C-alpha positions in Angstrom: -54.5 0.9 45.0 -51.2 -0.4 46.6 -50.4 1.6 49.9 -46.7 3.1 49.7 -44.2 2.3 52.5 -43.5 5.9 54.8 -40.7 7.7 53.9 -38.0 6.4 56.4 -36.6 8.8 59.0 -33.8 10.3 56.5 -36.1 10.8 54.3 -38.3 12.6 56.3 -35.3 14.6 57.1 -34.5 15.0 53.7 -37.6 16.6 52.7 -38.0 18.9 56.2 -34.7 20.4 55.2 -35.7 20.9 51.5 -38.7 22.8 53.1 -37.2 25.0 55.4 -34.8 25.8 52.4 -37.5 26.8 50.0 -39.2 28.8 53.3 -36.2 30.6 53.9 -35.6 31.7 50.4 -39.2 32.2 49.7 -39.7 34.2 53.1 -36.4 36.1 52.9 -36.9 39.6 51.5 -40.6 40.1 51.4 -40.4 43.4 52.5 -38.9 44.7 49.8 -39.0 48.1 48.8 -41.8 49.0 50.7 -43.3 51.3 51.3 -42.7 51.6 47.7 -44.4 49.9 45.2 -42.9 48.4 42.2 -45.0 45.6 40.8 -48.3 46.8 39.2 -50.3 43.1 40.0 -50.2 43.8 43.8 -52.2 46.5 43.8 -55.0 44.7 41.7 -55.4 42.5 44.6 -54.4 44.1 47.5 -56.5 47.1 46.4 -59.6 45.5 46.2 -59.4 43.4 49.2 -58.7 46.5 51.1 -61.8 48.3 49.8 -64.1 45.3 50.9 -62.5 46.0 54.3 -63.3 49.6 54.2 -66.6 49.5 52.8 -68.3 46.3 53.7 -68.6 45.6 49.9 -68.0 42.2 48.9 -68.1 42.7 45.2 -64.6 43.5 44.1 -64.3 46.4 42.1 -61.8 44.9 40.1 -62.1 41.3 38.7 -58.7 40.9 36.8 -58.5 37.8 38.7 -60.8 35.5 40.6 -61.8 37.0 43.9 -61.2 33.9 46.5 -57.2 35.5 46.7 -58.7 38.8 47.1 -61.0 37.5 50.0 -58.2 35.7 51.7 -56.3 38.9 52.2 -59.2 40.7 53.2 -59.8 38.3 56.3 -55.7 38.9 56.4 -55.8 42.4 57.0 -58.7 41.8 60.1 -56.0 41.5 62.6 -53.9 44.8 61.1 -56.8 46.6 61.2 -57.6 46.1 64.6 -54.1 46.5 66.0 -54.0 50.0 64.0 -57.1 51.2 65.5 -55.8 50.3 69.2 -52.9 52.3 68.2 -54.5 54.7 66.7 -53.4 54.8 63.5 -57.0 54.0 62.1 -60.4 56.2 63.3 -62.6 53.8 61.1 -62.2 51.9 58.1 -62.8 54.8 55.9 -59.1 55.5 57.1 -57.7 53.3 54.7 -56.6 54.6 51.6 -58.1 53.2 48.5 -56.4 53.6 44.8 -59.1 52.9 42.4 -56.1 52.9 39.9 -53.7 50.2 41.2 -50.8 52.2 38.6 -51.6 54.9 40.9 -50.0 52.9 44.0 -46.3 54.4 44.3 -45.7 54.6 47.9 -48.2 53.1 50.3 -48.3 54.7 54.1 -49.4 51.4 55.6 -46.9 48.6 54.1 -48.2 46.2 56.1 -51.3 46.1 54.1 -48.8 44.8 51.4 -46.2 42.6 53.6 -48.9 40.3 55.1 -50.4 38.6 51.7 -46.9 38.6 50.4 -46.1 36.9 53.2 -49.5 34.6 52.3 -47.9 34.3 49.2 -44.1 32.8 50.6 -45.9 30.2 53.1 -48.0 28.6 50.3 -45.6 28.2 47.8 -43.0 26.7 50.1 -46.2 24.6 50.8 -46.1 23.6 47.1 -43.0 22.0 47.7 -44.4 19.3 49.8 -47.5 18.9 47.1 -44.7 18.4 44.6 -43.2 15.6 46.8 -46.6 14.0 47.3 -47.2 14.1 43.2 -43.8 13.2 42.1 -43.8 10.1 44.5 -46.9 8.9 42.7 -45.2 8.5 39.3 -41.3 8.0 40.2 -39.0 6.7 43.2 -38.7 8.6 46.7 -35.4 9.7 45.4 -37.0 11.6 42.4 -39.9 13.2 44.1 -37.2 14.8 46.7 -35.4 15.6 43.7 -38.6 17.2 42.3 -39.3 18.8 45.6 -35.7 20.3 45.4 -36.1 21.6 42.0 -38.8 23.7 43.1 -37.8 24.6 46.0 -34.7 26.3 44.2 -36.7 27.4 41.2 -35.6 31.1 40.1 -39.0 32.0 38.7 -41.5 30.1 41.6 -39.1 31.9 44.4 -39.2 35.0 43.1 -42.9 35.6 42.6 -43.2 34.0 46.1 -42.2 37.1 47.2 -44.8 39.2 45.6 -49.0 39.6 46.7 -50.2 38.2 43.5 -52.1 34.9 42.4 -49.9 33.4 40.5 -48.5 31.2 43.0 -51.7 30.5 45.5 -52.7 29.1 41.9 -49.9 27.0 41.4 -50.5 25.3 44.6 -53.9 24.4 44.1 -53.2 23.5 40.9 -51.1 20.8 42.3 -53.0 19.9 44.6 -55.9 19.5 41.6 -53.3 17.4 39.4 -52.4 15.2 42.6 -56.2 14.1 43.3 -56.8 13.6 39.5 -52.8 11.0 39.6 -55.0 9.5 42.8 -58.0 9.0 41.1 -55.9 7.2 37.9 -55.0 4.8 40.9 -58.1 4.5 42.8 -60.7 5.4 40.4 -62.0 6.5 43.5 -65.4 9.6 42.9 -64.0 10.9 46.2 -60.6 11.6 44.7 -62.4 12.8 41.4 -64.7 15.2 43.4 -61.6 16.5 45.1 -59.6 16.9 42.3 -62.5 18.9 40.3 -63.2 21.2 43.9 -59.5 22.6 43.7 -59.5 23.2 39.7 -62.7 25.5 40.4 -60.5 27.0 43.2 -57.6 27.4 41.1 -59.6 29.0 38.7 -61.2 31.7 41.6 -57.2 32.4 42.4 -57.0 33.2 38.5 -59.4 32.8 35.8 -56.6 30.9 33.2 -56.3 28.0 35.8 -59.9 26.9 34.4 -58.2 24.9 31.6 -57.5 22.3 34.3 -60.8 20.9 33.8 -59.6 19.8 30.5 -57.4 17.6 32.4 -60.1 16.7 34.7 -62.3 15.3 31.4 -59.2 13.1 30.3 -59.0 12.1 33.3 -62.6 10.3 33.5 -62.2 9.6 29.8 -58.5 7.7 30.5 -60.5 6.0 33.9 -63.0 5.0 31.2 -63.3 1.3 30.6 -66.4 1.3 28.2 -68.3 3.5 26.3 -71.4 3.6 28.8 -68.1 4.3 31.3 -68.0 8.0 29.7 -71.7 9.1 30.3 -71.1 8.0 34.1 -72.9 10.3 36.7 -68.9 10.4 38.0 -68.3 13.2 35.5 -71.5 15.4 36.6 -70.8 15.5 40.1 -67.1 16.8 39.5 -68.8 19.3 37.0 -70.6 20.5 39.9 -67.8 20.3 42.5 -65.7 22.3 40.0 -68.5 25.0 39.2 -69.4 24.8 43.3 -65.7 25.9 44.1 -65.4 28.4 41.6 -68.3 30.1 42.9 -67.5 29.6 46.3 -64.2 31.6 45.9 -66.1 34.1 43.2 -69.6 34.1 44.2 -70.1 37.5 42.2 -69.3 35.2 38.6 -73.2 34.8 39.1 -73.7 38.6 37.9 -72.9 37.5 34.8 -72.5 40.6 32.8 -70.2 41.9 35.4 -67.7 38.8 35.3 -68.4 38.7 31.5 -66.9 42.2 31.0 -63.8 41.7 33.4 -63.1 38.4 31.1 -63.5 40.0 28.1 -61.5 43.3 29.5 -58.9 41.0 29.9 -58.5 39.0 27.1 -58.5 42.0 25.2 -55.7 43.2 27.0 -53.8 39.8 27.0 -54.6 39.9 22.7 -52.9 43.6 22.3 -49.3 42.5 24.3 -50.3 43.0 27.9 -51.7 46.8 26.6 -48.5 47.4 24.8 -46.7 47.9 27.0 -44.4 45.4 27.0 -43.4 42.6 24.1 -45.6 42.7 20.4 -47.6 40.0 21.9 -48.3 38.4 25.5 -46.6 34.8 24.1 -43.2 36.6 23.2 -43.8 38.5 27.1 -44.3 35.2 29.0 -41.6 33.6 26.9 -39.0 36.4 27.6 -40.1 35.9 31.2 -39.1 32.3 31.7 -35.7 32.9 29.8 -34.6 36.3 32.1 -36.1 34.0 35.5 -32.9 31.3 34.8 -35.5 28.7 34.5 -34.9 27.1 31.2 -32.4 24.5 32.3 -35.4 23.1 34.6 -37.5 23.2 31.5 -35.1 21.5 29.4 -34.6 18.7 31.9 -38.8 18.5 32.1 -39.7 18.5 28.5 -37.9 14.7 28.3 -39.6 13.7 31.8 -43.0 14.6 30.5 -42.0 12.5 27.3 -41.0 9.7 28.9 -44.3 9.6 31.3 -46.6 10.3 27.9 -44.5 7.1 27.0 -45.7 4.4 29.5 
C-alpha cells in the first residue's frame, strides 16, 4: 500500500473550515421545540436509556433499535442527573419521569435529558464529515475528497437528522467507518483492516438493525480480495465474522435473549411491512422516497449515481 502524502496546510485549513461549518449547522438550534417533543423516534431511545438510569435494569424495555446508542445516552445522562440531584431537582432516580409509550411524551419536564443526546448526535454527524474525507481520499484526489466532505457538511437531510436524538446519524457514522476499513483492506489485504471493518459493521448493526446488511459488503470485500478458490476459505473471514458478532453483542447484549430479540425484530418488521403502522404512506419504501424528495437531497443523489457507476466500471 502506497503511503499518501499529508495534505498541505491549505488543505488542512480547508478541511477544518468545512468541519466547523458542518458542526455549526448541526449544533445550531439543537434545543428546538424543547420542552415540547415532535419527533416520536427520540422517545424510542431516550426513554429506554433513562429507564436504565432510573432502575438499574440494563435490559431496555424497548428494542426498536440496537442498544448501544441507548447505553450511550444513559452514560451521558448520569452527570446531568447528579447535577439535578445537587440542585434538588431529584431526590432519587425514581424521580426521573419515564414514559413506556414514547408517543405519550408531549412535554418533558427535564428537557436537557433530550438536549444532551441531540448534541451527541450533532457531534457524531460532524465527525462523519472527516470520515467521508478519509474515505473519499482513498478513491479520488484530495480535491475530490474535500468536495465530498463539503457535500456531506451541507447535505440537508444529514444536517436535519443531526438535530435529533435518534439512531440514523450515529449508524451512518459507523457505516462510513466500516466502509473506510473495507477499502483499506482492498488496498492492503491486511487482516487488521478486515477485523476493524467487521467490528464497525457490528457496532453499526448494534445502533440500528438495518445496518446488519453491511455484512454483505464485508463478505464481498473478502471475495473480491481472494485470488484463488482456496483463499475463500481463509480463516480471515471467520475472524471477521467473530469481530462483527462480538461488536454487535457488545452493544446489544440482550440479543442473546433470543426470544426477546426475535420478538422485537418481528414487531419492527411487521411495522415497516404495513407502511409504518399505516400512519404515513401506503408502504415504507414510498415513505422514504418521499422523505428523500422533501429533504432536497435529490440533486446530490443525482450527482452521486454517475459517480458510483464510474467507480464500479473501474
